C-alpha positions as CSV (number, residue, x, y, z in Angstrom):
1,X,6.3,89.3,21.2
2,X,6.3,85.4,21.1
3,X,7.6,83.8,24.5
4,X,9.1,80.7,24.1
5,X,8.0,78.3,26.4
6,X,10.4,75.3,27.0
7,X,8.9,71.3,25.8
8,X,6.4,69.8,28.8
9,X,9.1,67.0,28.2
10,X,11.8,68.6,29.4
11,X,9.6,70.1,33.0
12,X,8.0,66.5,33.3
13,X,12.3,65.9,33.4
14,X,12.9,68.5,36.0
15,X,10.2,67.0,38.2
16,X,10.8,63.6,38.1
17,X,13.9,64.2,39.0
18,X,13.6,67.0,42.1
19,X,10.9,64.4,43.0
20,X,13.7,60.9,43.1
21,X,15.9,63.0,44.8
22,X,13.7,64.2,47.2
23,X,12.6,61.2,48.3
24,X,16.0,58.7,47.6
25,X,18.4,60.6,49.8
26,X,16.3,59.6,52.6
27,X,15.6,56.7,51.7
28,X,19.2,55.2,51.3
29,X,20.2,57.2,54.5
30,X,17.4,54.5,56.1
31,X,18.4,52.1,55.0
32,X,22.6,52.6,55.5
33,X,21.9,54.3,58.5
34,X,19.5,50.5,59.5
35,X,22.6,48.4,58.1
36,X,25.4,50.1,59.9
37,X,23.2,49.6,63.3
38,X,22.7,45.9,63.0
39,X,26.9,45.8,62.4
40,X,27.0,48.0,65.4
41,X,23.8,46.9,67.8
42,X,23.7,50.6,68.0
43,X,19.6,50.7,67.6
44,X,18.9,54.4,66.2
45,X,22.1,55.8,66.4
46,X,22.7,55.7,62.9
47,X,19.3,54.9,61.8
48,X,18.7,59.0,62.8
49,X,21.9,60.2,60.8
50,X,21.1,59.0,58.7
51,X,17.5,59.9,57.7
52,X,18.9,64.2,58.8
53,X,22.3,63.7,55.9
54,X,19.8,62.3,53.2
55,X,17.9,65.0,53.8
56,X,20.4,67.5,53.5
57,X,22.1,65.4,50.3
58,X,18.5,65.3,48.7
59,X,17.6,69.4,49.3
60,X,20.8,70.2,48.2
61,X,20.6,67.7,44.9
62,X,17.8,69.8,44.3
63,X,18.7,73.1,44.8
64,X,21.8,72.1,42.5
65,X,19.9,70.8,39.5
66,X,17.5,73.8,40.1
67,X,20.3,76.5,40.0
68,X,21.5,74.4,36.8
69,X,18.3,74.2,34.9
70,X,17.4,77.9,35.6
71,X,21.0,79.4,35.0
72,X,21.6,80.5,38.1
73,X,24.9,79.3,38.3
């Protein structure tokens, strides 16, 4: 029995996509939250909301990507 393995570049692409989603979501949330806070003069409120929304979006995107990759859709 020969197990067919996937190319290593495909695994590297999946890993970089996961890292970018998990890091990019909260970063976008921080920047948008800080910008909204500066516009409305509500110091940490939208920053905190942005962090949580970014974490949620990054986690959701990562789960969706991995399910799509593994075929569990």
